[in-house]
C-alpha positions in Angstrom: 0.0 0.0 0.0 1.4 3.4 -0.9 2.1 6.0 1.7 -0.8 8.3 2.4 1.0 11.4 1.1 1.5 9.7 -2.3 -2.1 8.7 -2.8 -3.3 12.0 -4.4 -0.3 11.9 -6.8 -1.1 8.3 -7.9 -4.8 9.2 -8.4 -3.8 12.2 -10.5 -1.4 10.0 -12.6 -4.0 7.3 -13.2 -6.6 9.9 -14.1 -4.3 11.7 -16.5 -3.3 8.4 -18.1 -6.9 7.3 -18.5 -8.1 10.5 -20.1 -5.1 10.7 -22.4 -5.5 7.1 -23.5 -9.1 7.7 -24.2 -8.2 10.6 -26.4 -5.5 8.6 -28.2 -7.9 5.8 -28.9 -9.7 8.1 -31.2 -6.7 8.2 -33.5 -4.4 11.1 -34.4 -6.8 12.3 -37.2 -9.8 12.5 -34.9 -11.1 15.9 -33.9 -10.4 17.3 -30.4 -12.2 15.5 -27.7 -15.8 16.6 -26.9 -16.2 18.5 -23.7 -16.1 16.0 -20.8 -18.7 16.3 -18.1 -15.8 15.4 -15.8 -14.2 18.8 -16.6 -17.2 20.7 -15.2 -17.5 18.4 -12.2 -13.8 18.8 -11.5 -14.1 22.5 -11.7 -17.1 22.6 -9.4 -15.5 20.3 -6.8 -12.0 21.9 -7.1 -10.3 18.8 -8.3 -7.2 20.3 -9.9 -5.7 17.0 -11.0 -8.9 16.1 -13.0 -9.0 19.6 -14.5 -5.4 19.2 -15.7 -6.2 15.7 -17.0 -9.1 16.9 -19.1 -7.1 19.8 -20.5 -4.1 17.5 -21.2 -6.4 15.2 -23.2 -7.4 18.2 -25.4 -10.7 19.2 -23.9 -11.4 22.8 -24.7 -11.0 24.9 -21.5 -13.8 27.2 -22.8 -16.2 24.4 -23.7 -19.8 24.9 -22.6 -22.0 22.5 -20.7 -25.4 22.7 -19.2 -27.0 26.2 -19.6 -24.0 27.4 -21.4 -21.7 27.4 -18.4 -18.0 26.9 -18.8 -15.7 25.2 -16.4 -14.8 28.6 -15.0 -18.4 29.3 -14.2 -18.5 26.0 -12.3 -15.3 26.7 -10.4 -16.7 30.0 -9.3 -20.0 28.4 -8.3 -18.1 25.9 -6.2 -16.0 28.6 -4.6 -12.7 27.1 -5.6 -10.3 29.9 -5.9 -7.3 27.6 -6.9 -9.4 26.1 -9.7 -10.3 29.5 -10.9 -6.7 30.5 -11.0 -5.7 27.3 -12.8 -8.4 27.6 -15.4 -7.7 31.2 -16.2 -4.0 30.4 -16.4 -4.9 27.7 -19.0 -6.8 30.2 -21.1 -10.3 30.2 -19.7 -12.3 33.2 -20.8 -13.1 35.2 -17.6 -15.7 37.2 -19.5 -17.7 34.4 -21.1 -21.5 34.6 -20.6 -23.7 31.6 -20.0 -27.1 31.2 -21.6 -28.6 33.6 -19.1 -26.0 36.2 -19.9 -24.1 35.8 -16.6 -20.3 35.9 -16.5 -18.1 34.1 -13.9 -17.7 37.5 -12.2 -21.5 37.9 -12.1 -21.7 34.5 -10.5 -19.3 35.6 -7.8 -21.1 38.9 -7.3 -24.6 37.4 -7.1 -23.5 34.9 -4.5 -21.3 37.3 -2.5 -18.1 35.4 -3.1 -15.8 38.4 -2.5 -12.5 36.5 -2.6 -13.5 34.9 -5.9 -14.5 38.2 -7.4 -11.3 39.8 -6.3 -9.3 36.9 -7.8 -11.1 37.2 -11.1 -10.4 40.9 -11.2 -6.7 40.3 -10.3 -6.6 37.8 -13.2 -7.9 40.4 -15.7 -11.7 40.2 -15.7 -13.2 43.4 -16.9 -15.2 45.0 -14.1 -17.2 47.0 -16.6 -18.0 44.2 -19.0 -21.7 44.5 -20.0 -24.0 41.7 -21.1 -26.6 41.9 -23.9 -28.9 43.8 -21.6 -26.3 46.4 -20.5 -25.9 44.8 -17.1 -22.5 45.0 -15.4 -21.2 43.4 -12.3 -22.1 46.5 -10.3 -25.8 46.2 -11.4 -25.7 42.6 -10.1 -24.3 43.7 -6.8 -26.7 46.5 -6.3 -29.8 44.5 -7.3 -29.0 41.8 -4.9 -28.0 44.0 -1.9 -24.4 43.1 -1.8 -22.8 45.9 0.2 -19.2 44.7 0.5 -19.3 43.6 -3.1 -20.5 47.0 -4.3 -17.7 48.6 -2.4 -15.1 46.2 -3.9 -16.3 46.8 -7.5 -16.3 50.5 -7.0 -12.8 50.4 -5.6 -11.7 48.3 -8.6 -12.9 50.8 -11.1 -16.5 50.1 -11.8 -18.4 52.8 -13.7 -20.8 53.9 -10.9 -23.2 55.6 -13.3 -23.2 53.0 -16.1 -26.7 52.4 -17.5 -28.3 49.2 -18.5 -30.6 48.9 -21.5 -33.4 50.8 -19.7 -31.1 53.6 -18.6 -30.9 52.3 -15.0 -27.8 52.7 -13.0 -26.7 50.5 -10.1 -28.1 53.2 -7.8 -31.5 52.9 -9.4 -31.4 49.2 -8.7 -30.3 49.6 -5.1 -33.2 52.0 -4.5 -35.7 49.7 -6.1 -34.6 46.8 -3.9 -34.7 48.9 -0.8 -31.0 48.3 -0.1 -30.2 51.4 2.0 -26.6 50.4 2.8 -25.8 49.8 -0.9 -27.3 53.2 -1.7 -25.1 54.9 0.8 -22.0 53.0 -0.3 -22.5 53.9 -4.0 -23.1 57.5 -3.3 -20.2 57.8 -1.0 -18.0 56.2 -3.7 -19.2 58.8 -6.2 -22.5 57.6 -7.8 -24.7 60.4 -9.0 -28.3 60.2 -7.7 -29.4 62.6 -10.3 -28.7 60.4 -13.4 -31.9 59.8 -15.2 -33.2 56.6 -16.9 -35.0 56.4 -20.2 -38.2 57.6 -18.5 -36.5 60.6 -17.1 -36.4 59.4 -13.5 -33.4 59.6 -11.3 -32.5 57.3 -8.3 -33.5 60.2 -6.1 -36.9 60.4 -7.7 -37.4 56.7 -7.2 -36.2 57.0 -3.5 -38.7 59.8 -2.7 -41.6 57.6 -3.8 -40.3 54.3 -2.6 -42.1 52.4 0.1 -39.0 50.4 1.0 -36.3 53.0 1.3 -35.7 54.5 4.8 -36.6 58.2 5.1 -33.1 58.8 6.4 -31.7 57.5 3.2 -33.9 59.8 1.2 -32.7 62.7 3.2 -29.1 61.6 2.6 -29.7 61.5 -1.1 -31.3 65.0 -1.1 -28.4 66.5 0.9 -25.9 65.0 -1.5 -27.8 66.3 -4.5 -28.0 69.7 -2.9 -24.3 69.8 -2.4 -23.6 68.5 -5.9 -25.8 71.0 -7.7 -25.8 73.9 -5.3 -29.6 74.2 -5.6 
């Protein structure tokens, strides 16, 4: 029986050999291996050896599985920061969108995985990348009430007044959701409560008529707008 410390290495070696032999069995003229479900499972469980085995066998690191999710989406979902780093280092597209137009960064933001979001940004993910609807990571943070995430994205260069397809900013979304702390963080970081959407309504307008925003937050927004405009 092998020593305990060598068991993971032996498992990795066997896995690599099995996957490579499977690919070789197709012949040199065969197309690249189809995406293996094991790649997505490996990513979601943080199995670095199995990830490497699949990639060594020629599986496309950006192949898409169920719902259009890539291995990187799965690694983020599983909260495996080392798998995230490995996949990006192997060429995974950190800005790929799944079938619902969510990127790996959006996954991290929506689920409040701050360390994963920071790692993706460190590895080159675009904090201002917009999907087909004009949504950016900051919209996702604001619409889900993620206070620390909103602050992180703002500090990493997020466009605080970026608009989605309806002209809504992250601040509009924080107001709509009744997320007072997010509203305050965004404004303190520089978001403009006077920016108007396609209907001509600002976040301040929405807050004044909101049944879910604290009156103190409305006063905070009014005071900030007064200082900004001087009127």
